[in-house]
N, CA, C and O atoms as a Maestro MAE file, in Angstrom:
{
 s_m_m2io_version
 :::
 2.0.0
}

f_m_ct {
 s_m_title
 :::
 protein
 m_atom[260] {
  # First column is atom index #
  i_m_mmod_type
  r_m_x_coord
  r_m_y_coord
  r_m_z_coord
  i_m_residue_number
  s_m_chain_name
  s_m_pdb_residue_name
  s_m_pdb_atom_name
  i_m_atomic_number
  :::
  1 25 0.849 -1.197 0.000 1 A "MET " " N  " 7
  2 3 0.000 0.000 0.000 1 A "MET " " CA " 6
  3 2 0.884 1.247 0.000 1 A "MET " " C  " 6
  4 15 1.834 1.350 0.777 1 A "MET " " O  " 8
  5 25 0.562 2.174 -0.868 2 A "VAL " " N  " 7
  6 3 1.325 3.412 -0.943 2 A "VAL " " CA " 6
  7 2 0.759 4.384 0.074 2 A "VAL " " C  " 6
  8 15 -0.432 4.695 0.061 2 A "VAL " " O  " 8
  9 25 1.625 4.859 0.955 3 A "ARG " " N  " 7
  10 3 1.174 5.777 2.000 3 A "ARG " " CA " 6
  11 2 1.034 7.194 1.486 3 A "ARG " " C  " 6
  12 15 0.190 7.945 1.974 3 A "ARG " " O  " 8
  13 25 1.830 7.569 0.527 4 A "ASP " " N  " 7
  14 3 1.796 8.920 -0.012 4 A "ASP " " CA " 6
  15 2 1.654 8.842 -1.530 4 A "ASP " " C  " 6
  16 15 2.653 8.691 -2.234 4 A "ASP " " O  " 8
  17 25 0.430 8.942 -2.042 5 A "PRO " " N  " 7
  18 3 0.207 8.762 -3.479 5 A "PRO " " CA " 6
  19 2 1.027 9.722 -4.351 5 A "PRO " " C  " 6
  20 15 1.420 9.351 -5.457 5 A "PRO " " O  " 8
  21 25 1.287 10.924 -3.886 6 A "LEU " " N  " 7
  22 3 2.039 11.885 -4.683 6 A "LEU " " CA " 6
  23 2 3.449 11.368 -4.987 6 A "LEU " " C  " 6
  24 15 3.977 11.608 -6.073 6 A "LEU " " O  " 8
  25 25 4.051 10.670 -4.043 7 A "ASN " " N  " 7
  26 3 5.398 10.140 -4.269 7 A "ASN " " CA " 6
  27 2 5.425 9.062 -5.334 7 A "ASN " " C  " 6
  28 15 6.455 8.860 -5.978 7 A "ASN " " O  " 8
  29 25 4.317 8.365 -5.533 8 A "SER " " N  " 7
  30 3 4.291 7.282 -6.518 8 A "SER " " CA " 6
  31 2 4.001 7.776 -7.930 8 A "SER " " C  " 6
  32 15 4.224 7.041 -8.892 8 A "SER " " O  " 8
  33 25 3.515 8.989 -8.074 9 A "LEU " " N  " 7
  34 3 3.168 9.538 -9.392 9 A "LEU " " CA " 6
  35 2 4.384 10.148 -10.072 9 A "LEU " " C  " 6
  36 15 5.306 10.599 -9.393 9 A "LEU " " O  " 8
  37 25 4.401 10.169 -11.405 10 A "PRO " " N  " 7
  38 3 5.495 10.859 -12.097 10 A "PRO " " CA " 6
  39 2 5.372 12.366 -11.897 10 A "PRO " " C  " 6
  40 15 4.273 12.921 -11.884 10 A "PRO " " O  " 8
  41 25 6.512 13.006 -11.742 11 A "LYS " " N  " 7
  42 3 6.552 14.460 -11.556 11 A "LYS " " CA " 6
  43 2 7.529 15.045 -12.568 11 A "LYS " " C  " 6
  44 15 8.591 14.476 -12.822 11 A "LYS " " O  " 8
  45 25 7.164 16.177 -13.137 12 A "TYR " " N  " 7
  46 3 8.006 16.857 -14.117 12 A "TYR " " CA " 6
  47 2 8.344 18.221 -13.545 12 A "TYR " " C  " 6
  48 15 7.450 19.002 -13.219 12 A "TYR " " O  " 8
  49 25 9.625 18.508 -13.422 13 A "VAL " " N  " 7
  50 3 10.093 19.706 -12.734 13 A "VAL " " CA " 6
  51 2 10.650 20.693 -13.748 13 A "VAL " " C  " 6
  52 15 11.531 20.355 -14.538 13 A "VAL " " O  " 8
  53 25 10.125 21.922 -13.719 14 A "ALA " " N  " 7
  54 3 10.642 23.010 -14.549 14 A "ALA " " CA " 6
  55 2 11.540 23.861 -13.666 14 A "ALA " " C  " 6
  56 15 11.065 24.498 -12.727 14 A "ALA " " O  " 8
  57 25 12.828 23.875 -13.960 15 A "SER " " N  " 7
  58 3 13.776 24.626 -13.147 15 A "SER " " CA " 6
  59 2 14.956 25.060 -13.991 15 A "SER " " C  " 6
  60 15 15.404 24.343 -14.885 15 A "SER " " O  " 8
  61 25 15.449 26.248 -13.689 16 A "THR " " N  " 7
  62 3 16.670 26.714 -14.342 16 A "THR " " CA " 6
  63 2 17.881 26.531 -13.435 16 A "THR " " C  " 6
  64 15 19.007 26.821 -13.839 16 A "THR " " O  " 8
  65 25 17.656 26.049 -12.207 17 A "THR " " N  " 7
  66 3 18.770 25.908 -11.262 17 A "THR " " CA " 6
  67 2 19.053 24.472 -10.849 17 A "THR " " C  " 6
  68 15 20.171 24.169 -10.432 17 A "THR " " O  " 8
  69 25 18.068 23.576 -10.953 18 A "LEU " " N  " 7
  70 3 18.269 22.195 -10.531 18 A "LEU " " CA " 6
  71 2 18.936 21.383 -11.629 18 A "LEU " " C  " 6
  72 15 18.867 21.724 -12.810 18 A "LEU " " O  " 8
  73 25 19.580 20.306 -11.215 19 A "THR " " N  " 7
  74 3 20.162 19.351 -12.158 19 A "THR " " CA " 6
  75 2 19.737 17.953 -11.738 19 A "THR " " C  " 6
  76 15 19.375 17.717 -10.586 19 A "THR " " O  " 8
  77 25 19.789 17.028 -12.696 20 A "GLU " " N  " 7
  78 3 19.461 15.636 -12.383 20 A "GLU " " CA " 6
  79 2 20.701 14.946 -11.855 20 A "GLU " " C  " 6
  80 15 21.813 15.318 -12.230 20 A "GLU " " O  " 8
  81 25 20.548 13.976 -11.015 21 A "PRO " " N  " 7
  82 3 19.291 13.367 -10.590 21 A "PRO " " CA " 6
  83 2 18.597 14.218 -9.521 21 A "PRO " " C  " 6
  84 15 19.243 14.833 -8.672 21 A "PRO " " O  " 8
  85 25 17.267 14.232 -9.591 22 A "LEU " " N  " 7
  86 3 16.465 14.950 -8.602 22 A "LEU " " CA " 6
  87 2 16.209 14.036 -7.402 22 A "LEU " " C  " 6
  88 15 16.090 12.819 -7.550 22 A "LEU " " O  " 8
  89 25 16.126 14.627 -6.235 23 A "ALA " " N  " 7
  90 3 15.970 13.848 -5.006 23 A "ALA " " CA " 6
  91 2 14.568 13.262 -4.858 23 A "ALA " " C  " 6
  92 15 14.408 12.195 -4.266 23 A "ALA " " O  " 8
  93 25 13.546 13.948 -5.390 24 A "TRP " " N  " 7
  94 3 12.171 13.483 -5.212 24 A "TRP " " CA " 6
  95 2 11.908 12.305 -6.127 24 A "TRP " " C  " 6
  96 15 12.123 12.395 -7.336 24 A "TRP " " O  " 8
  97 25 11.451 11.214 -5.569 25 A "ARG " " N  " 7
  98 3 11.195 9.983 -6.317 25 A "ARG " " CA " 6
  99 2 10.262 10.235 -7.495 25 A "ARG " " C  " 6
  100 15 9.314 11.013 -7.391 25 A "ARG " " O  " 8
  101 25 10.538 9.569 -8.620 26 A "ASN " " N  " 7
  102 3 9.727 9.645 -9.841 26 A "ASN " " CA " 6
  103 2 9.687 11.050 -10.447 26 A "ASN " " C  " 6
  104 15 8.692 11.435 -11.062 26 A "ASN " " O  " 8
  105 25 10.770 11.814 -10.273 27 A "SER " " N  " 7
  106 3 10.835 13.172 -10.817 27 A "SER " " CA " 6
  107 2 11.754 13.242 -12.017 27 A "SER " " C  " 6
  108 15 12.804 12.602 -12.055 27 A "SER " " O  " 8
  109 25 11.341 14.034 -13.004 28 A "THR " " N  " 7
  110 3 12.128 14.248 -14.209 28 A "THR " " CA " 6
  111 2 12.255 15.747 -14.431 28 A "THR " " C  " 6
  112 15 11.267 16.476 -14.355 28 A "THR " " O  " 8
  113 25 13.460 16.201 -14.704 29 A "LEU " " N  " 7
  114 3 13.700 17.606 -14.995 29 A "LEU " " CA " 6
  115 2 13.363 17.875 -16.456 29 A "LEU " " C  " 6
  116 15 13.878 17.196 -17.344 29 A "LEU " " O  " 8
  117 25 12.504 18.857 -16.714 30 A "LEU " " N  " 7
  118 3 12.168 19.228 -18.087 30 A "LEU " " CA " 6
  119 2 13.355 19.963 -18.699 30 A "LEU " " C  " 6
  120 15 13.912 20.878 -18.093 30 A "LEU " " O  " 8
  121 25 13.731 19.557 -19.891 31 A "GLN " " N  " 7
  122 3 14.890 20.132 -20.571 31 A "GLN " " CA " 6
  123 2 14.440 21.082 -21.673 31 A "GLN " " C  " 6
  124 15 13.388 20.883 -22.280 31 A "GLN " " O  " 8
  125 25 15.231 22.105 -21.928 32 A "GLY " " N  " 7
  126 3 14.950 23.025 -23.030 32 A "GLY " " CA " 6
  127 2 13.766 23.927 -22.762 32 A "GLY " " C  " 6
  128 15 13.503 24.315 -21.624 32 A "GLY " " O  " 8
  129 25 13.058 24.254 -23.826 33 A "ASP " " N  " 7
  130 3 11.892 25.134 -23.742 33 A "ASP " " CA " 6
  131 2 10.766 24.441 -22.986 33 A "ASP " " C  " 6
  132 15 10.288 23.386 -23.403 33 A "ASP " " O  " 8
  133 25 10.345 25.032 -21.880 34 A "VAL " " N  " 7
  134 3 9.340 24.411 -21.012 34 A "VAL " " CA " 6
  135 2 8.014 24.239 -21.734 34 A "VAL " " C  " 6
  136 15 7.370 23.199 -21.593 34 A "VAL " " O  " 8
  137 25 7.594 25.232 -22.503 35 A "SER " " N  " 7
  138 3 6.321 25.131 -23.223 35 A "SER " " CA " 6
  139 2 6.337 23.957 -24.189 35 A "SER " " C  " 6
  140 15 5.352 23.226 -24.291 35 A "SER " " O  " 8
  141 25 7.443 23.769 -24.897 36 A "GLN " " N  " 7
  142 3 7.555 22.647 -25.830 36 A "GLN " " CA " 6
  143 2 7.600 21.319 -25.085 36 A "GLN " " C  " 6
  144 15 7.010 20.335 -25.533 36 A "GLN " " O  " 8
  145 25 8.299 21.283 -23.949 37 A "ALA " " N  " 7
  146 3 8.387 20.048 -23.162 37 A "ALA " " CA " 6
  147 2 7.013 19.640 -22.638 37 A "ALA " " C  " 6
  148 15 6.666 18.459 -22.657 37 A "ALA " " O  " 8
  149 25 6.234 20.610 -22.171 38 A "VAL " " N  " 7
  150 3 4.885 20.309 -21.668 38 A "VAL " " CA " 6
  151 2 3.973 19.903 -22.817 38 A "VAL " " C  " 6
  152 15 3.159 18.993 -22.662 38 A "VAL " " O  " 8
  153 25 4.093 20.555 -23.959 39 A "ALA " " N  " 7
  154 3 3.287 20.171 -25.128 39 A "ALA " " CA " 6
  155 2 3.570 18.720 -25.510 39 A "ALA " " C  " 6
  156 15 2.650 17.981 -25.860 39 A "ALA " " O  " 8
  157 25 4.832 18.309 -25.445 40 A "ALA " " N  " 7
  158 3 5.189 16.923 -25.756 40 A "ALA " " CA " 6
  159 2 4.591 15.967 -24.723 40 A "ALA " " C  " 6
  160 15 4.113 14.892 -25.085 40 A "ALA " " O  " 8
  161 25 4.612 16.339 -23.460 41 A "LEU " " N  " 7
  162 3 4.005 15.501 -22.413 41 A "LEU " " CA " 6
  163 2 2.506 15.335 -22.646 41 A "LEU " " C  " 6
  164 15 1.957 14.256 -22.425 41 A "LEU " " O  " 8
  165 25 1.847 16.396 -23.088 42 A "LYS " " N  " 7
  166 3 0.405 16.333 -23.327 42 A "LYS " " CA " 6
  167 2 0.051 15.389 -24.464 42 A "LYS " " C  " 6
  168 15 -1.074 14.894 -24.531 42 A "LYS " " O  " 8
  169 25 1.000 15.135 -25.360 43 A "GLN " " N  " 7
  170 3 0.762 14.228 -26.481 43 A "GLN " " CA " 6
  171 2 0.888 12.756 -26.068 43 A "GLN " " C  " 6
  172 15 0.432 11.867 -26.788 43 A "GLN " " O  " 8
  173 25 1.510 12.500 -24.905 44 A "GLU " " N  " 7
  174 3 1.692 11.131 -24.435 44 A "GLU " " CA " 6
  175 2 0.416 10.621 -23.775 44 A "GLU " " C  " 6
  176 15 -0.429 11.404 -23.342 44 A "GLU " " O  " 8
  177 25 0.291 9.294 -23.705 45 A "ASP " " N  " 7
  178 3 -0.817 8.693 -22.963 45 A "ASP " " CA " 6
  179 2 -0.577 8.920 -21.480 45 A "ASP " " C  " 6
  180 15 0.553 8.819 -21.004 45 A "ASP " " O  " 8
  181 25 -1.625 9.221 -20.765 46 A "GLY " " N  " 7
  182 3 -1.495 9.434 -19.331 46 A "GLY " " CA " 6
  183 2 -2.582 10.348 -18.833 46 A "GLY " " C  " 6
  184 15 -3.448 10.791 -19.587 46 A "GLY " " O  " 8
  185 25 -2.520 10.618 -17.562 47 A "GLY " " N  " 7
  186 3 -3.536 11.450 -16.936 47 A "GLY " " CA " 6
  187 2 -3.286 12.933 -17.154 47 A "GLY " " C  " 6
  188 15 -2.393 13.339 -17.899 47 A "GLY " " O  " 8
  189 25 -4.099 13.716 -16.484 48 A "ALA " " N  " 7
  190 3 -4.002 15.167 -16.568 48 A "ALA " " CA " 6
  191 2 -2.697 15.649 -15.942 48 A "ALA " " C  " 6
  192 15 -2.147 15.008 -15.047 48 A "ALA " " O  " 8
  193 25 -2.216 16.780 -16.427 49 A "LEU " " N  " 7
  194 3 -1.042 17.416 -15.851 49 A "LEU " " CA " 6
  195 2 -1.512 18.509 -14.899 49 A "LEU " " C  " 6
  196 15 -2.450 19.247 -15.201 49 A "LEU " " O  " 8
  197 25 -0.858 18.605 -13.757 50 A "HIS " " N  " 7
  198 3 -1.204 19.615 -12.752 50 A "HIS " " CA " 6
  199 2 0.032 20.436 -12.432 50 A "HIS " " C  " 6
  200 15 1.132 19.893 -12.319 50 A "HIS " " O  " 8
  201 25 -0.145 21.742 -12.286 51 A "VAL " " N  " 7
  202 3 0.954 22.624 -11.903 51 A "VAL " " CA " 6
  203 2 0.795 22.935 -10.426 51 A "VAL " " C  " 6
  204 15 -0.263 23.371 -9.972 51 A "VAL " " O  " 8
  205 25 1.873 22.700 -9.687 52 A "ILE " " N  " 7
  206 3 1.846 22.965 -8.247 52 A "ILE " " CA " 6
  207 2 2.886 24.039 -7.929 52 A "ILE " " C  " 6
  208 15 4.083 23.835 -8.131 52 A "ILE " " O  " 8
  209 25 2.418 25.180 -7.429 53 A "GLY " " N  " 7
  210 3 3.315 26.153 -6.830 53 A "GLY " " CA " 6
  211 2 4.026 27.141 -7.723 53 A "GLY " " C  " 6
  212 15 5.046 27.684 -7.297 53 A "GLY " " O  " 8
  213 25 3.564 27.416 -8.937 54 A "SER " " N  " 7
  214 3 4.288 28.382 -9.752 54 A "SER " " CA " 6
  215 2 3.354 29.156 -10.674 54 A "SER " " C  " 6
  216 15 2.998 28.685 -11.754 54 A "SER " " O  " 8
  217 25 2.968 30.336 -10.240 55 A "ALA " " N  " 7
  218 3 2.138 31.197 -11.085 55 A "ALA " " CA " 6
  219 2 2.910 31.628 -12.320 55 A "ALA " " C  " 6
  220 15 2.321 31.784 -13.390 55 A "ALA " " O  " 8
  221 25 4.208 31.823 -12.194 56 A "GLU " " N  " 7
  222 3 5.032 32.219 -13.342 56 A "GLU " " CA " 6
  223 2 5.045 31.120 -14.398 56 A "GLU " " C  " 6
  224 15 4.963 31.407 -15.592 56 A "GLU " " O  " 8
  225 25 5.146 29.860 -13.966 57 A "LEU " " N  " 7
  226 3 5.110 28.745 -14.916 57 A "LEU " " CA " 6
  227 2 3.765 28.679 -15.619 57 A "LEU " " C  " 6
  228 15 3.713 28.464 -16.829 57 A "LEU " " O  " 8
  229 25 2.685 28.861 -14.886 58 A "VAL " " N  " 7
  230 3 1.347 28.827 -15.485 58 A "VAL " " CA " 6
  231 2 1.252 29.907 -16.557 58 A "VAL " " C  " 6
  232 15 0.744 29.651 -17.649 58 A "VAL " " O  " 8
  233 25 1.730 31.096 -16.261 59 A "GLN " " N  " 7
  234 3 1.676 32.180 -17.255 59 A "GLN " " CA " 6
  235 2 2.480 31.830 -18.502 59 A "GLN " " C  " 6
  236 15 2.105 32.217 -19.608 59 A "GLN " " O  " 8
  237 25 3.581 31.105 -18.334 60 A "THR " " N  " 7
  238 3 4.401 30.670 -19.461 60 A "THR " " CA " 6
  239 2 3.642 29.691 -20.340 60 A "THR " " C  " 6
  240 15 3.810 29.687 -21.560 60 A "THR " " O  " 8
  241 25 2.799 28.853 -19.718 61 A "LEU " " N  " 7
  242 3 2.116 27.795 -20.432 61 A "LEU " " CA " 6
  243 2 0.784 28.218 -21.049 61 A "LEU " " C  " 6
  244 15 0.267 27.526 -21.926 61 A "LEU " " O  " 8
  245 25 0.224 29.339 -20.609 62 A "VAL " " N  " 7
  246 3 -1.062 29.807 -21.135 62 A "VAL " " CA " 6
  247 2 -0.843 30.444 -22.502 62 A "VAL " " C  " 6
  248 15 -0.040 31.367 -22.637 62 A "VAL " " O  " 8
  249 25 -1.557 29.952 -23.518 63 A "PRO " " N  " 7
  250 3 -1.384 30.533 -24.864 63 A "PRO " " CA " 6
  251 2 -1.812 32.002 -24.888 63 A "PRO " " C  " 6
  252 15 -2.814 32.390 -24.287 63 A "PRO " " O  " 8
  253 25 -1.036 32.784 -25.586 64 A "ARG " " N  " 7
  254 3 -1.374 34.210 -25.733 64 A "ARG " " CA " 6
  255 2 -2.036 34.408 -27.092 64 A "ARG " " C  " 6
  256 15 -1.597 33.853 -28.099 64 A "ARG " " O  " 8
  257 25 -3.106 35.215 -27.101 65 A "THR " " N  " 7
  258 3 -3.797 35.486 -28.369 65 A "THR " " CA " 6
  259 2 -3.678 36.940 -28.751 65 A "THR " " C  " 6
  260 15 -4.199 37.351 -29.788 65 A "THR " " O  " 8
  :::
 }
 m_bond[259] {
  # First column is bond index #
  i_m_from
  i_m_to
  i_m_order
  :::
  1 1 2 1
  2 2 3 1
  3 3 4 2
  4 3 5 1
  5 5 6 1
  6 6 7 1
  7 7 8 2
  8 7 9 1
  9 9 10 1
  10 10 11 1
  11 11 12 2
  12 11 13 1
  13 13 14 1
  14 14 15 1
  15 15 16 2
  16 15 17 1
  17 17 18 1
  18 18 19 1
  19 19 20 2
  20 19 21 1
  21 21 22 1
  22 22 23 1
  23 23 24 2
  24 23 25 1
  25 25 26 1
  26 26 27 1
  27 27 28 2
  28 27 29 1
  29 29 30 1
  30 30 31 1
  31 31 32 2
  32 31 33 1
  33 33 34 1
  34 34 35 1
  35 35 36 2
  36 35 37 1
  37 37 38 1
  38 38 39 1
  39 39 40 2
  40 39 41 1
  41 41 42 1
  42 42 43 1
  43 43 44 2
  44 43 45 1
  45 45 46 1
  46 46 47 1
  47 47 48 2
  48 47 49 1
  49 49 50 1
  50 50 51 1
  51 51 52 2
  52 51 53 1
  53 53 54 1
  54 54 55 1
  55 55 56 2
  56 55 57 1
  57 57 58 1
  58 58 59 1
  59 59 60 2
  60 59 61 1
  61 61 62 1
  62 62 63 1
  63 63 64 2
  64 63 65 1
  65 65 66 1
  66 66 67 1
  67 67 68 2
  68 67 69 1
  69 69 70 1
  70 70 71 1
  71 71 72 2
  72 71 73 1
  73 73 74 1
  74 74 75 1
  75 75 76 2
  76 75 77 1
  77 77 78 1
  78 78 79 1
  79 79 80 2
  80 79 81 1
  81 81 82 1
  82 82 83 1
  83 83 84 2
  84 83 85 1
  85 85 86 1
  86 86 87 1
  87 87 88 2
  88 87 89 1
  89 89 90 1
  90 90 91 1
  91 91 92 2
  92 91 93 1
  93 93 94 1
  94 94 95 1
  95 95 96 2
  96 95 97 1
  97 97 98 1
  98 98 99 1
  99 99 100 2
  100 99 101 1
  101 101 102 1
  102 102 103 1
  103 103 104 2
  104 103 105 1
  105 105 106 1
  106 106 107 1
  107 107 108 2
  108 107 109 1
  109 109 110 1
  110 110 111 1
  111 111 112 2
  112 111 113 1
  113 113 114 1
  114 114 115 1
  115 115 116 2
  116 115 117 1
  117 117 118 1
  118 118 119 1
  119 119 120 2
  120 119 121 1
  121 121 122 1
  122 122 123 1
  123 123 124 2
  124 123 125 1
  125 125 126 1
  126 126 127 1
  127 127 128 2
  128 127 129 1
  129 129 130 1
  130 130 131 1
  131 131 132 2
  132 131 133 1
  133 133 134 1
  134 134 135 1
  135 135 136 2
  136 135 137 1
  137 137 138 1
  138 138 139 1
  139 139 140 2
  140 139 141 1
  141 141 142 1
  142 142 143 1
  143 143 144 2
  144 143 145 1
  145 145 146 1
  146 146 147 1
  147 147 148 2
  148 147 149 1
  149 149 150 1
  150 150 151 1
  151 151 152 2
  152 151 153 1
  153 153 154 1
  154 154 155 1
  155 155 156 2
  156 155 157 1
  157 157 158 1
  158 158 159 1
  159 159 160 2
  160 159 161 1
  161 161 162 1
  162 162 163 1
  163 163 164 2
  164 163 165 1
  165 165 166 1
  166 166 167 1
  167 167 168 2
  168 167 169 1
  169 169 170 1
  170 170 171 1
  171 171 172 2
  172 171 173 1
  173 173 174 1
  174 174 175 1
  175 175 176 2
  176 175 177 1
  177 177 178 1
  178 178 179 1
  179 179 180 2
  180 179 181 1
  181 181 182 1
  182 182 183 1
  183 183 184 2
  184 183 185 1
  185 185 186 1
  186 186 187 1
  187 187 188 2
  188 187 189 1
  189 189 190 1
  190 190 191 1
  191 191 192 2
  192 191 193 1
  193 193 194 1
  194 194 195 1
  195 195 196 2
  196 195 197 1
  197 197 198 1
  198 198 199 1
  199 199 200 2
  200 199 201 1
  201 201 202 1
  202 202 203 1
  203 203 204 2
  204 203 205 1
  205 205 206 1
  206 206 207 1
  207 207 208 2
  208 207 209 1
  209 209 210 1
  210 210 211 1
  211 211 212 2
  212 211 213 1
  213 213 214 1
  214 214 215 1
  215 215 216 2
  216 215 217 1
  217 217 218 1
  218 218 219 1
  219 219 220 2
  220 219 221 1
  221 221 222 1
  222 222 223 1
  223 223 224 2
  224 223 225 1
  225 225 226 1
  226 226 227 1
  227 227 228 2
  228 227 229 1
  229 229 230 1
  230 230 231 1
  231 231 232 2
  232 231 233 1
  233 233 234 1
  234 234 235 1
  235 235 236 2
  236 235 237 1
  237 237 238 1
  238 238 239 1
  239 239 240 2
  240 239 241 1
  241 241 242 1
  242 242 243 1
  243 243 244 2
  244 243 245 1
  245 245 246 1
  246 246 247 1
  247 247 248 2
  248 247 249 1
  249 249 250 1
  250 250 251 1
  251 251 252 2
  252 251 253 1
  253 253 254 1
  254 254 255 1
  255 255 256 2
  256 255 257 1
  257 257 258 1
  258 258 259 1
  259 259 260 2
  :::
 }
}
């Protein structure tokens, strides 16, 4: 039984200061352009993507018209 479901889920980290390997289990550092990396993730099979803790990242990902 998993005591902490968040630890068992894949996590994608957008950072300009961190390097791999990341300490948090099941974490992957997004490389290159974050918008392109997230767009590629959205094309894969899997559940919804959630942003935790970064209003600046959300603004980067929201399409501008």
